[in-house]
N, CA, C and O atoms as a printed pandas DataFrame, in Angstrom:
     atom_number atom_name residue_name chain_id  residue_number  x_coord  y_coord  z_coord
0              1         N          MET        A               1  116.515  109.166  237.813
1              2        CA          MET        A               1  116.234  109.181  236.407
2              3         C          MET        A               1  115.170  110.217  236.073
3              4         O          MET        A               1  115.300  110.905  235.061
4              5         N          ILE        A               2  114.136  110.357  236.869
5              6        CA          ILE        A               2  113.099  111.357  236.622
6              7         C          ILE        A               2  113.358  112.526  237.568
7              8         O          ILE        A               2  113.502  112.327  238.775
8              9         N          ASP        A               3  113.417  113.740  237.030
9             10        CA          ASP        A               3  113.662  114.923  237.856
10            11         C          ASP        A               3  112.421  115.310  238.649
11            12         O          ASP        A               3  112.508  115.591  239.844
12            13         N          HIS        A               4  111.270  115.324  237.991
13            14        CA          HIS        A               4  110.031  115.616  238.697
14            15         C          HIS        A               4  108.843  115.101  237.890
15            16         O          HIS        A               4  108.946  114.833  236.693
16            17         N          LEU        A               5  107.719  114.972  238.580
17            18        CA          LEU        A               5  106.491  114.443  238.008
18            19         C          LEU        A               5  105.355  115.316  238.488
19            20         O          LEU        A               5  105.311  115.689  239.661
20            21         N          GLY        A               6  104.433  115.648  237.596
21            22        CA          GLY        A               6  103.275  116.437  237.981
22            23         C          GLY        A               6  101.984  115.786  237.535
23            24         O          GLY        A               6  101.923  115.157  236.478
24            25         N          ILE        A               7  100.958  115.941  238.343
25            26        CA          ILE        A               7   99.626  115.447  237.997
26            27         C          ILE        A               7   98.625  116.580  238.178
27            28         O          ILE        A               7   98.792  117.442  239.041
28            29         N          ASN        A               8   97.593  116.565  237.360
29            30        CA          ASN        A               8   96.478  117.492  237.522
30            31         C          ASN        A               8   95.423  116.821  238.383
31            32         O          ASN        A               8   95.194  115.616  238.284
32            33         N          VAL        A               9   94.783  117.620  239.231
33            34        CA          VAL        A               9   93.765  117.111  240.136
34            35         C          VAL        A               9   92.463  117.881  239.946
35            36         O          VAL        A               9   92.476  119.055  239.574
36            37         N          ALA        A              10   91.355  117.222  240.200
37            38        CA          ALA        A              10   90.043  117.853  240.060
38            39         C          ALA        A              10   89.750  118.809  241.215
39            40         O          ALA        A              10   89.147  119.863  241.012
40            41         N          ASP        A              11   90.173  118.446  242.416
41            42        CA          ASP        A              11   89.923  119.253  243.614
42            43         C          ASP        A              11   91.261  119.509  244.293
43            44         O          ASP        A              11   91.757  118.670  245.045
44            45         N          PHE        A              12   91.840  120.675  244.021
45            46        CA          PHE        A              12   93.184  120.993  244.506
46            47         C          PHE        A              12   93.267  120.935  246.029
47            48         O          PHE        A              12   94.201  120.343  246.569
48            49         N          ALA        A              13   92.311  121.536  246.727
49            50        CA          ALA        A              13   92.348  121.573  248.189
50            51         C          ALA        A              13   92.271  120.174  248.784
51            52         O          ALA        A              13   93.012  119.855  249.715
52            53         N          ALA        A              14   91.387  119.342  248.260
53            54        CA          ALA        A              14   91.250  117.975  248.775
54            55         C          ALA        A              14   92.497  117.157  248.468
55            56         O          ALA        A              14   92.968  116.407  249.322
56            57         N          ALA        A              15   93.032  117.292  247.267
57            58        CA          ALA        A              15   94.241  116.543  246.907
58            59         C          ALA        A              15   95.413  116.984  247.761
59            60         O          ALA        A              15   96.198  116.153  248.217
60            61         N          ARG        A              16   95.538  118.283  247.981
61            62        CA          ARG        A              16   96.640  118.762  248.815
62            63         C          ARG        A              16   96.514  118.220  250.233
63            64         O          ARG        A              16   97.511  117.794  250.815
64            65         N          ALA        A              17   95.315  118.226  250.799
65            66        CA          ALA        A              17   95.126  117.693  252.148
66            67         C          ALA        A              17   95.519  116.218  252.206
67            68         O          ALA        A              17   96.170  115.784  253.156
68            69         N          PHE        A              18   95.125  115.449  251.191
69            70        CA          PHE        A              18   95.468  114.024  251.156
70            71         C          PHE        A              18   96.979  113.831  251.071
71            72         O          PHE        A              18   97.553  113.106  251.884
72            73         N          TYR        A              19   97.625  114.464  250.106
73            74        CA          TYR        A              19   99.065  114.270  249.929
74            75         C          TYR        A              19   99.873  114.852  251.084
75            76         O          TYR        A              19  100.901  114.285  251.454
76            77         N          ASP        A              20   99.436  115.967  251.661
77            78        CA          ASP        A              20  100.115  116.499  252.847
78            79         C          ASP        A              20  100.160  115.440  253.943
79            80         O          ASP        A              20  101.211  115.192  254.534
80            81         N          ALA        A              21   99.018  114.820  254.208
81            82        CA          ALA        A              21   98.930  113.822  255.284
82            83         C          ALA        A              21   99.661  112.530  254.925
83            84         O          ALA        A              21  100.405  111.991  255.745
84            85         N          ALA        A              22   99.456  112.035  253.715
85            86        CA          ALA        A              22  100.033  110.745  253.321
86            87         C          ALA        A              22  101.549  110.796  253.213
87            88         O          ALA        A              22  102.217  109.813  253.536
88            89         N          LEU        A              23  102.108  111.913  252.770
89            90        CA          LEU        A              23  103.552  111.987  252.532
90            91         C          LEU        A              23  104.343  112.444  253.754
91            92         O          LEU        A              23  105.561  112.267  253.793
92            93         N          ALA        A              24  103.680  113.027  254.751
93            94        CA          ALA        A              24  104.379  113.497  255.953
94            95         C          ALA        A              24  105.204  112.406  256.634
95            96         O          ALA        A              24  106.336  112.683  257.030
96            97         N          PRO        A              25  104.691  111.168  256.793
97            98        CA          PRO        A              25  105.506  110.137  257.438
98            99         C          PRO        A              25  106.765  109.763  256.649
99           100         O          PRO        A              25  107.677  109.138  257.191
100          101         N          LEU        A              26  106.813  110.146  255.377
101          102        CA          LEU        A              26  107.983  109.851  254.542
102          103         C          LEU        A              26  108.985  111.000  254.561
103          104         O          LEU        A              26  110.008  110.939  253.879
104          105         N          GLY        A              27  108.704  112.046  255.335
105          106        CA          GLY        A              27  109.585  113.205  255.374
106          107         C          GLY        A              27  109.457  114.068  254.128
107          108         O          GLY        A              27  110.405  114.747  253.734
108          109         N          ILE        A              28  108.270  114.038  253.506
109          110        CA          ILE        A              28  108.004  114.782  252.283
110          111         C          ILE        A              28  106.867  115.758  252.551
111          112         O          ILE        A              28  105.840  115.391  253.121
112          113         N          ALA        A              29  107.064  117.017  252.131
113          114        CA          ALA        A              29  106.055  118.062  252.342
114          115         C          ALA        A              29  106.133  119.066  251.194
115          116         O          ALA        A              29  107.038  119.000  250.362
116          117         N          VAL        A              30  105.185  119.989  251.157
117          118        CA          VAL        A              30  105.213  121.049  250.157
118          119         C          VAL        A              30  106.436  121.922  250.421
119          120         O          VAL        A              30  106.614  122.441  251.523
120          121         N          VAL        A              31  107.278  122.079  249.396
121          122        CA          VAL        A              31  108.469  122.921  249.508
122          123         C          VAL        A              31  108.416  124.107  248.550
123          124         O          VAL        A              31  109.267  124.994  248.609
124          125         N          MET        A              32  107.416  124.124  247.667
125          126        CA          MET        A              32  107.253  125.234  246.730
126          127         C          MET        A              32  105.801  125.303  246.302
127          128         O          MET        A              32  105.150  124.280  246.092
128          129         N          GLN        A              33  105.303  126.522  246.176
129          130        CA          GLN        A              33  103.924  126.699  245.736
130          131         C          GLN        A              33  103.870  127.893  244.796
131          132         O          GLN        A              33  104.506  128.918  245.042
132          133         N          VAL        A              34  103.109  127.754  243.720
133          134        CA          VAL        A              34  102.874  128.850  242.795
134          135         C          VAL        A              34  101.378  128.956  242.562
135          136         O          VAL        A              34  100.668  127.953  242.492
136          137         N          GLY        A              35  100.918  130.185  242.444
137          138        CA          GLY        A              35   99.495  130.418  242.289
138          139         C          GLY        A              35   99.154  130.976  240.932
139          140         O          GLY        A              35  100.015  131.125  240.065
140          141         N          PRO        A              36   97.874  131.284  240.759
141          142        CA          PRO        A              36   97.390  131.771  239.472
142          143         C          PRO        A              36   98.132  133.007  238.958
143          144         O          PRO        A              36   98.295  133.180  237.751
144          145         N          GLU        A              37   98.579  133.861  239.878
145          146        CA          GLU        A              37   99.279  135.069  239.459
146          147         C          GLU        A              37  100.628  134.765  238.797
147          148         O          GLU        A              37  101.083  135.538  237.954
148          149         N          GLU        A              38  101.272  133.654  239.164
149          150        CA          GLU        A              38  102.550  133.270  238.544
150          151         C          GLU        A              38  102.366  132.412  237.295
151          152         O          GLU        A              38  103.201  132.438  236.391
152          153         N          THR        A              39  101.279  131.659  237.248
153          154        CA          THR        A              39  101.117  130.680  236.171
154          155         C          THR        A              39  100.105  131.096  235.118
155          156         O          THR        A              39   99.978  130.446  234.080
156          157         N          GLY        A              40   99.388  132.172  235.382
157          158        CA          GLY        A              40   98.380  132.593  234.432
158          159         C          GLY        A              40   97.033  131.915  234.607
159          160         O          GLY        A              40   96.238  131.866  233.669
160          161         N          GLY        A              41   96.765  131.390  235.797
161          162        CA          GLY        A              41   95.435  130.871  236.021
162          163         C          GLY        A              41   95.309  129.596  236.821
163          164         O          GLY        A              41   94.186  129.197  237.132
164          165         N          SER        A              42   96.395  128.933  237.173
165          166        CA          SER        A              42   96.254  127.687  237.918
166          167         C          SER        A              42   97.165  127.687  239.141
167          168         O          SER        A              42   98.130  128.447  239.212
168          169         N          SER        A              43   96.845  126.826  240.098
169          170        CA          SER        A              43   97.633  126.675  241.321
170          171         C          SER        A              43   98.381  125.349  241.275
171          172         O          SER        A              43   97.865  124.344  240.787
172          173         N          HIS        A              44   99.595  125.365  241.788
173          174        CA          HIS        A              44  100.433  124.161  241.835
174          175         C          HIS        A              44  101.219  124.167  243.135
175          176         O          HIS        A              44  101.593  125.228  243.634
176          177         N          CYS        A              45  101.470  122.978  243.686
177          178        CA          CYS        A              45  102.405  122.879  244.794
178          179         C          CYS        A              45  103.323  121.689  244.544
179          180         O          CYS        A              45  102.909  120.645  244.040
180          181         N          GLY        A              46  104.586  121.887  244.914
181          182        CA          GLY        A              46  105.608  120.876  244.705
182          183         C          GLY        A              46  106.065  120.288  246.025
183          184         O          GLY        A              46  106.373  121.014  246.969
184          185         N          TYR        A              47  106.105  118.971  246.079
185          186        CA          TYR        A              47  106.521  118.245  247.276
186          187         C          TYR        A              47  107.972  117.812  247.148
187          188         O          TYR        A              47  108.432  117.417  246.076
188          189         N          GLY        A              48  108.685  117.897  248.274
189          190        CA          GLY        A              48  110.064  117.445  248.325
190          191         C          GLY        A              48  110.419  117.032  249.737
191          192         O          GLY        A              48  109.611  117.146  250.659
192          193         N          ALA        A              49  111.638  116.551  249.891
193          194        CA          ALA        A              49  112.111  116.127  251.214
194          195         C          ALA        A              49  112.236  117.334  252.126
195          196         O          ALA        A              49  112.629  118.414  251.686
196          197         N          THR        A              50  111.903  117.152  253.397
197          198        CA          THR        A              50  112.012  118.228  254.371
198          199         C          THR        A              50  113.406  118.292  254.987
199          200         O          THR        A              50  113.755  119.293  255.613
200          201         N          ALA        A              51  114.204  117.243  254.820
201          202        CA          ALA        A              51  115.592  117.211  255.289
202          203         C          ALA        A              51  116.380  116.375  254.288
203          204         O          ALA        A              51  115.829  115.501  253.618
204          205         N          ASP        A              52  117.685  116.657  254.196
205          206        CA          ASP        A              52  118.500  115.874  253.267
206          207         C          ASP        A              52  118.428  114.390  253.603
207          208         O          ASP        A              52  118.577  113.983  254.756
208          209         N          ARG        A              53  118.200  113.607  252.581
209          210        CA          ARG        A              53  118.234  112.155  252.669
210          211         C          ARG        A              53  119.235  111.687  251.633
211          212         O          ARG        A              53  119.555  112.424  250.700
212          213         N          ARG        A              54  119.726  110.487  251.783
213          214        CA          ARG        A              54  120.698  110.001  250.798
214          215         C          ARG        A              54  120.073  109.854  249.408
215          216         O          ARG        A              54  120.787  109.823  248.405
216          217         N          ASP        A              55  118.744  109.764  249.349
217          218        CA          ASP        A              55  118.061  109.561  248.076
218          219         C          ASP        A              55  117.369  110.803  247.542
219          220         O          ASP        A              55  116.970  110.828  246.378
220          221         N          ILE        A              56  117.214  111.847  248.376
221          222        CA          ILE        A              56  116.467  113.035  247.970
222          223         C          ILE        A              56  117.157  114.276  248.546
223          224         O          ILE        A              56  117.517  114.300  249.723
224          225         N          GLN        A              57  117.335  115.284  247.728
225          226        CA          GLN        A              57  117.872  116.560  248.188
226          227         C          GLN        A              57  116.764  117.370  248.849
227          228         O          GLN        A              57  115.686  117.536  248.279
228          229         N          ALA        A              58  117.027  117.869  250.042
229          230        CA          ALA        A              58  116.015  118.661  250.755
230          231         C          ALA        A              58  115.663  119.912  249.968
231          232         O          ALA        A              58  116.527  120.565  249.382
232          233         N          GLY        A              59  114.373  120.231  249.969
233          234        CA          GLY        A              59  113.900  121.463  249.384
234          235         C          GLY        A              59  113.642  121.437  247.891
235          236         O          GLY        A              59  113.076  122.391  247.356
236          237         N          LYS        A              60  114.037  120.379  247.198
237          238        CA          LYS        A              60  113.827  120.292  245.755
238          239         C          LYS        A              60  112.490  119.621  245.489
239          240         O          LYS        A              60  112.298  118.468  245.874
240          241         N          PRO        A              61  111.550  120.320  244.832
241          242        CA          PRO        A              61  110.265  119.683  244.546
242          243         C          PRO        A              61  110.402  118.633  243.442
243          244         O          PRO        A              61  110.937  118.907  242.368
244          245         N          SER        A              62  109.913  117.441  243.727
245          246        CA          SER        A              62  109.986  116.341  242.755
246          247         C          SER        A              62  108.616  115.841  242.329
247          248         O          SER        A              62  108.479  115.236  241.265
248          249         N          PHE        A              63  107.598  116.089  243.151
249          250        CA          PHE        A              63  106.238  115.652  242.861
250          251         C          PHE        A              63  105.325  116.857  242.966
251          252         O          PHE        A              63  105.295  117.539  243.990
252          253         N          TRP        A              64  104.577  117.118  241.896
253          254        CA          TRP        A              64  103.719  118.299  241.829
254          255         C          TRP        A              64  102.259  117.905  241.642
255          256         O          TRP        A              64  101.945  116.939  240.947
256          257         N          ILE        A              65  101.373  118.671  242.277
257          258        CA          ILE        A              65   99.950  118.585  241.963
258          259         C          ILE        A              65   99.511  119.970  241.500
259          260         O          ILE        A              65  100.039  120.989  241.944
260          261         N          GLY        A              66   98.536  119.981  240.599
261          262        CA          GLY        A              66   98.048  121.257  240.107
262          263         C          GLY        A              66   96.634  121.157  239.594
263          264         O          GLY        A              66   96.138  120.072  239.291
264          265         N          ASP        A              67   95.991  122.309  239.501
265          266        CA          ASP        A              67   94.621  122.325  239.011
266          267         C          ASP        A              67   94.524  122.911  237.606
267          268         O          ASP        A              67   93.451  123.348  237.191
268          269         N          GLY        A              68   95.624  122.923  236.878
269          270        CA          GLY        A              68   95.635  123.449  235.511
270          271         C          GLY        A              68   95.213  122.392  234.515
271          272         O          GLY        A              68   95.972  121.458  234.252
272          273         N          GLY        A              69   94.039  122.513  233.962
273          274        CA          GLY        A              69   93.546  121.515  233.006
274          275         C          GLY        A              69   92.739  120.447  233.703
275          276         O          GLY        A              69   92.527  120.497  234.914
276          277         N          GLY        A              70   92.289  119.474  232.919
277          278        CA          GLY        A              70   91.513  118.368  233.467
278          279         C          GLY        A              70   92.375  117.463  234.325
279          280         O          GLY        A              70   93.597  117.455  234.179
280          281         N          PRO        A              71   91.760  116.701  235.216
281          282        CA          PRO        A              71   92.529  115.815  236.080
282          283         C          PRO        A              71   93.258  114.737  235.278
283          284         O          PRO        A              71   92.751  114.221  234.282
284          285         N          THR        A              72   94.459  114.420  235.746
285          286        CA          THR        A              72   95.237  113.332  235.170
286          287         C          THR        A              72   94.518  112.022  235.483
287          288         O          THR        A              72   93.987  111.853  236.581
288          289         N          GLY        A              73   94.499  111.115  234.546
289          290        CA          GLY        A              73   93.825  109.831  234.755
290          291         C          GLY        A              73   94.568  108.932  235.715
291          292         O          GLY        A              73   95.518  109.360  236.370
292          293         N          PRO        A              74   94.136  107.681  235.800
293          294        CA          PRO        A              74   94.778  106.726  236.703
294          295         C          PRO        A              74   96.279  106.638  236.460
295          296         O          PRO        A              74   96.752  106.720  235.327
296          297         N          ALA        A              75   97.001  106.472  237.539
297          298        CA          ALA        A              75   98.460  106.378  237.476
298          299         C          ALA        A              75   98.944  105.590  238.680
299          300         O          ALA        A              75   98.197  105.373  239.634
300          301         N          HIS        A              76  100.189  105.168  238.630
301          302        CA          HIS        A              76  100.861  104.552  239.773
302          303         C          HIS        A              76  102.037  105.445  240.108
303          304         O          HIS        A              76  102.924  105.670  239.285
304          305         N          ILE        A              77  102.029  105.957  241.346
305          306        CA          ILE        A              77  103.079  106.850  241.817
306          307         C          ILE        A              77  103.673  106.224  243.066
307          308         O          ILE        A              77  102.948  105.905  244.008
308          309         N          CYS        A              78  104.992  106.045  243.081
309          310        CA          CYS        A              78  105.641  105.385  244.212
310          311         C          CYS        A              78  106.664  106.318  244.851
311          312         O          CYS        A              78  107.464  106.948  244.158
312          313         N          PHE        A              79  106.630  106.399  246.178
313          314        CA          PHE        A              79  107.554  107.216  246.947
314          315         C          PHE        A              79  108.463  106.310  247.756
315          316         O          PHE        A              79  108.012  105.321  248.333
316          317         N          LEU        A              80  109.747  106.651  247.799
317          318        CA          LEU        A              80  110.736  105.867  248.523
318          319         C          LEU        A              80  110.697  106.213  250.004
319          320         O          LEU        A              80  110.748  107.385  250.376
320          321         N          ALA        A              81  110.606  105.194  250.843
321          322        CA          ALA        A              81  110.589  105.368  252.292
322          323         C          ALA        A              81  111.941  104.965  252.872
323          324         O          ALA        A              81  112.623  104.090  252.337
324          325         N          GLN        A              82  112.319  105.612  253.971
325          326        CA          GLN        A              82  113.627  105.341  254.578
326          327         C          GLN        A              82  113.669  104.025  255.339
327          328         O          GLN        A              82  114.746  103.465  255.546
328          329         N          ASP        A              83  112.503  103.519  255.760
329          330        CA          ASP        A              83  112.468  102.248  256.470
330          331         C          ASP        A              83  111.053  101.692  256.420
331          332         O          ASP        A              83  110.136  102.346  255.923
332          333         N          ARG        A              84  110.885  100.490  256.935
333          334        CA          ARG        A              84  109.567   99.848  256.905
334          335         C          ARG        A              84  108.551  100.579  257.777
335          336         O          ARG        A              84  107.366  100.626  257.447
336          337         N          ALA        A              85  109.012  101.145  258.884
337          338        CA          ALA        A              85  108.096  101.885  259.757
338          339         C          ALA        A              85  107.489  103.080  259.012
339          340         O          ALA        A              85  106.322  103.410  259.221
340          341         N          ALA        A              86  108.264  103.720  258.157
341          342        CA          ALA        A              86  107.734  104.845  257.379
342          343         C          ALA        A              86  106.689  104.368  256.376
343          344         O          ALA        A              86  105.714  105.075  256.120
344          345         N          VAL        A              87  106.877  103.179  255.806
345          346        CA          VAL        A              87  105.867  102.609  254.898
346          347         C          VAL        A              87  104.567  102.377  255.669
347          348         O          VAL        A              87  103.484  102.725  255.196
348          349         N          ASP        A              88  104.685  101.792  256.851
349          350        CA          ASP        A              88  103.506  101.543  257.684
350          351         C          ASP        A              88  102.794  102.859  258.034
351          352         O          ASP        A              88  101.568  102.942  257.966
352          353         N          ALA        A              89  103.573  103.885  258.408
353          354        CA          ALA        A              89  103.000  105.174  258.790
354          355         C          ALA        A              89  102.352  105.867  257.593
355          356         O          ALA        A              89  101.300  106.491  257.734
356          357         N          PHE        A              90  102.969  105.763  256.420
357          358        CA          PHE        A              90  102.377  106.304  255.189
358          359         C          PHE        A              90  100.998  105.692  254.963
359          360         O          PHE        A              90  100.033  106.415  254.719
360          361         N          HIS        A              91  100.899  104.366  255.041
361          362        CA          HIS        A              91   99.645  103.669  254.786
362          363         C          HIS        A              91   98.572  104.126  255.759
363          364         O          HIS        A              91   97.449  104.425  255.352
364          365         N          ALA        A              92   98.909  104.182  257.044
365          366        CA          ALA        A              92   97.938  104.609  258.057
366          367         C          ALA        A              92   97.506  106.054  257.825
367          368         O          ALA        A              92   96.318  106.365  257.914
368          369         N          ALA        A              93   98.453  106.936  257.529
369          370        CA          ALA        A              93   98.130  108.348  257.316
370          371         C          ALA        A              93   97.283  108.539  256.061
371          372         O          ALA        A              93   96.347  109.339  256.058
372          373         N          ALA        A              94   97.605  107.814  255.005
373          374        CA          ALA        A              94   96.839  107.933  253.766
374          375         C          ALA        A              94   95.402  107.455  253.955
375          376         O          ALA        A              94   94.472  108.069  253.432
376          377         N          LEU        A              95   95.210  106.361  254.701
377          378        CA          LEU        A              95   93.848  105.889  254.970
378          379         C          LEU        A              95   93.093  106.895  255.827
379          380         O          LEU        A              95   91.919  107.168  255.576
380          381         N          ALA        A              96   93.757  107.445  256.834
381          382        CA          ALA        A              96   93.117  108.429  257.701
382          383         C          ALA        A              96   92.744  109.699  256.931
383          384         O          ALA        A              96   91.807  110.405  257.305
384          385         N          ALA        A              97   93.481  109.982  255.856
385          386        CA          ALA        A              97   93.226  111.173  255.048
386          387         C          ALA        A              97   92.212  110.917  253.935
387          388         O          ALA        A              97   91.984  111.783  253.091
388          389         N          GLY        A              98   91.605  109.736  253.933
389          390        CA          GLY        A              98   90.553  109.448  252.961
390          391         C          GLY        A              98   90.942  108.523  251.834
391          392         O          GLY        A              98   90.127  108.261  250.949
392          393         N          GLY        A              99   92.169  108.018  251.838
393          394        CA          GLY        A              99   92.593  107.059  250.820
394          395         C          GLY        A              99   91.898  105.716  251.010
395          396         O          GLY        A              99   91.367  105.421  252.081
396          397         N          THR        A             100   91.911  104.916  249.962
397          398        CA          THR        A             100   91.330  103.576  249.988
398          399         C          THR        A             100   92.452  102.552  249.940
399          400         O          THR        A             100   93.353  102.651  249.107
400          401         N          ASP        A             101   92.400  101.573  250.828
401          402        CA          ASP        A             101   93.434  100.543  250.863
402          403         C          ASP        A             101   93.508   99.816  249.525
403          404         O          ASP        A             101   92.491   99.401  248.970
404          405         N          ASN        A             102   94.723   99.672  249.022
405          406        CA          ASN        A             102   94.944   98.926  247.786
406          407         C          ASN        A             102   96.099   97.943  247.960
407          408         O          ASN        A             102   96.671   97.465  246.981
408          409         N          GLY        A             103   96.432   97.647  249.211
409          410        CA          GLY        A             103   97.509   96.703  249.521
410          411         C          GLY        A             103   98.180   97.084  250.815
411          412         O          GLY        A             103   98.945   98.047  250.855
412          413         N          ALA        A             104   97.909   96.345  251.880
413          414        CA          ALA        A             104   98.463   96.651  253.198
414          415         C          ALA        A             104   99.983   96.547  253.183
415          416         O          ALA        A             104  100.547   95.873  252.320
416          417         N          PRO        A             105  100.656   97.207  254.131
417          418        CA          PRO        A             105  102.107   97.109  254.205
418          419         C          PRO        A             105  102.562   95.656  254.333
419          420         O          PRO        A             105  101.985   94.867  255.082
420          421         N          GLY        A             106  103.593   95.331  253.594
421          422        CA          GLY        A             106  104.144   93.985  253.679
422          423         C          GLY        A             106  105.172   93.725  252.604
423          424         O          GLY        A             106  105.384   94.531  251.697
424          425         N          LEU        A             107  105.799   92.582  252.733
425          426        CA          LEU        A             107  106.782   92.167  251.736
426          427         C          LEU        A             107  106.093   91.789  250.435
427          428         O          LEU        A             107  104.999   91.225  250.441
428          429         N          ARG        A             108  106.724   92.097  249.351
429          430        CA          ARG        A             108  106.263   91.727  248.014
430          431         C          ARG        A             108  107.398   90.974  247.330
431          432         O          ARG        A             108  108.043   91.517  246.433
432          433         N          PRO        A             109  107.652   89.726  247.742
433          434        CA          PRO        A             109  108.822   88.992  247.228
434          435         C          PRO        A             109  108.754   88.706  245.731
435          436         O          PRO        A             109  109.774   88.368  245.130
436          437         N          HIS        A             110  107.589   88.831  245.120
437          438        CA          HIS        A             110  107.508   88.638  243.674
438          439         C          HIS        A             110  108.235   89.763  242.936
439          440         O          HIS        A             110  108.587   89.596  241.768
440          441         N          TYR        A             111  108.470   90.912  243.594
441          442        CA          TYR        A             111  109.289   91.973  242.995
442          443         C          TYR        A             111  110.769   91.720  243.289
443          444         O          TYR        A             111  111.592   91.684  242.374
444          445         N          HIS        A             112  111.098   91.546  244.562
445          446        CA          HIS        A             112  112.405   91.059  245.028
446          447         C          HIS        A             112  112.263   90.772  246.521
447          448         O          HIS        A             112  111.348   91.296  247.155
448          449         N          PRO        A             113  113.140   89.958  247.095
449          450        CA          PRO        A             113  112.942   89.499  248.473
450          451         C          PRO        A             113  112.842   90.604  249.530
451          452         O          PRO        A             113  112.197   90.402  250.558
452          453         N          GLY        A             114  113.460   91.762  249.304
453          454        CA          GLY        A             114  113.431   92.825  250.296
454          455         C          GLY        A             114  112.509   93.981  249.949
455          456         O          GLY        A             114  112.685   95.085  250.465
456          457         N          TYR        A             115  111.525   93.747  249.081
457          458        CA          TYR        A             115  110.595   94.793  248.650
458          459         C          TYR        A             115  109.461   94.874  249.658
459          460         O          TYR        A             115  108.648   93.954  249.755
460          461         N          TYR        A             116  109.400   95.969  250.408
461          462        CA          TYR        A             116  108.366   96.175  251.422
462          463         C          TYR        A             116  107.561   97.399  251.013
463          464         O          TYR        A             116  108.085   98.512  251.012
464          465         N          GLY        A             117  106.303   97.207  250.669
465          466        CA          GLY        A             117  105.501   98.310  250.161
466          467         C          GLY        A             117  104.092   98.317  250.712
467          468         O          GLY        A             117  103.622   97.352  251.315
468          469         N          ALA        A             118  103.433   99.447  250.481
469          470        CA          ALA        A             118  102.023   99.616  250.827
470          471         C          ALA        A             118  101.386  100.480  249.753
471          472         O          ALA        A             118  102.034  101.364  249.191
472          473         N          PHE        A             119  100.115  100.225  249.469
473          474        CA          PHE        A             119   99.413  100.880  248.374
474          475         C          PHE        A             119   98.082  101.450  248.848
475          476         O          PHE        A             119   97.363  100.810  249.616
476          477         N          VAL        A             120   97.757  102.662  248.385
477          478        CA          VAL        A             120   96.447  103.274  248.616
478          479         C          VAL        A             120   95.987  103.927  247.315
479          480         O          VAL        A             120   96.803  104.289  246.467
480          481         N          LEU        A             121   94.694  104.069  247.173
481          482        CA          LEU        A             121   94.141  104.830  246.061
482          483         C          LEU        A             121   93.768  106.213  246.572
483          484         O          LEU        A             121   93.129  106.340  247.616
484          485         N          ASP        A             122   94.166  107.256  245.835
485          486        CA          ASP        A             122   93.728  108.596  246.220
486          487         C          ASP        A             122   92.288  108.799  245.767
487          488         O          ASP        A             122   91.690  107.889  245.192
488          489         N          ALA        A             123   91.730  109.961  246.012
489          490        CA          ALA        A             123   90.316  110.220  245.720
490          491         C          ALA        A             123   89.981  110.108  244.240
491          492         O          ALA        A             123   88.818  109.920  243.884
492          493         N          GLU        A             124   90.990  110.220  243.368
493          494        CA          GLU        A             124   90.756  110.159  241.928
494          495         C          GLU        A             124   91.218  108.834  241.318
495          496         O          GLU        A             124   91.325  108.704  240.099
496          497         N          GLY        A             125   91.492  107.850  242.187
497          498        CA          GLY        A             125   91.799  106.500  241.726
498          499         C          GLY        A             125   93.255  106.222  241.394
499          500         O          GLY        A             125   93.565  105.172  240.830
500          501         N          ARG        A             126   94.150  107.132  241.728
501          502        CA          ARG        A             126   95.568  106.874  241.472
502          503         C          ARG        A             126   96.111  105.924  242.527
503          504         O          ARG        A             126   95.795  106.049  243.710
504          505         N          ASN        A             127   96.925  104.980  242.095
505          506        CA          ASN        A             127   97.559  104.025  242.985
506          507         C          ASN        A             127   98.833  104.661  243.532
507          508         O          ASN        A             127   99.809  104.834  242.802
508          509         N          VAL        A             128   98.821  105.009  244.822
509          510        CA          VAL        A             128   99.937  105.680  245.456
510          511         C          VAL        A             128  100.611  104.681  246.389
511          512         O          VAL        A             128   99.959  104.037  247.211
512          513         N          GLU        A             129  101.911  104.566  246.248
513          514        CA          GLU        A             129  102.680  103.545  246.972
514          515         C          GLU        A             129  103.828  104.184  247.726
515          516         O          GLU        A             129  104.375  105.204  247.306
516          517         N          ALA        A             130  104.189  103.572  248.844
517          518        CA          ALA        A             130  105.458  103.840  249.517
518          519         C          ALA        A             130  106.193  102.523  249.585
519          520         O          ALA        A             130  105.592  101.485  249.863
520          521         N          VAL        A             131  107.515  102.557  249.329
521          522        CA          VAL        A             131  108.307  101.343  249.306
522          523         C          VAL        A             131  109.640  101.560  250.016
523          524         O          VAL        A             131  110.243  102.632  249.954
524          525         N          HIS        A             132  110.072  100.503  250.689
525          526        CA          HIS        A             132  111.430  100.459  251.241
526          527         C          HIS        A             132  112.080   99.195  250.702
527          528         O          HIS        A             132  111.509   98.106  250.756
528          529         N          HIS        A             133  113.287   99.368  250.183
529          530        CA          HIS        A             133  114.035   98.228  249.623
530          531         C          HIS        A             133  115.133   97.817  250.590
531          532         O          HIS        A             133  115.900   98.652  251.070
532          533         N          THR        A             134  115.198   96.535  250.866
533          534        CA          THR        A             134  116.326   95.961  251.584
534          535         C          THR        A             134  117.008   95.014  250.596
535          536         O          THR        A             134  116.435   94.015  250.161
536          537         N          TRP        A             135  118.238   95.361  250.262
537          538        CA          TRP        A             135  118.959   94.567  249.254
538          539         C          TRP        A             135  119.875   93.583  249.935
539          540         O          TRP        A             135  120.498   93.924  250.941
540          541         N          PRO        A             136  119.979   92.360  249.416
541          542        CA          PRO        A             136  120.880   91.367  249.997
542          543         C          PRO        A             136  122.319   91.830  249.860
543          544         O          PRO        A             136  122.682   92.539  248.921
544          545         N          GLY        A             137  123.128   91.409  250.821
545          546        CA          GLY        A             137  124.561   91.688  250.730
546          547         C          GLY        A             137  124.952   92.685  251.671
547          548         O          GLY        A             137  126.128   93.046  251.735
């Protein structure tokens, strides 16, 4: 439903380091980058799948960070994981990269019985989640 989403960050280098580390276990990395010379003054990088997945086309940037303008306020951003192990690895990598725990990996049956997610806060207070859905049937 959403083609791509972008957020502004206060510290581009720190945000990129955090998202590079946190999203790597999900098979997501920077697939496109534009600098001040292309945009007229700001830097942006777009994250996408590193290999084709049934849910994401490889190489297409869907999540962007940039330093153009003031930082985007609090938000909830959720990334789809291919399995529960990837959710666990996302959480560990995000904490190691300086994120703050906002919900350890586990089932969240109040959403639906097969909802397995983990939550961290990035340096600017955004709630970043990885989720794997197991649907009955």
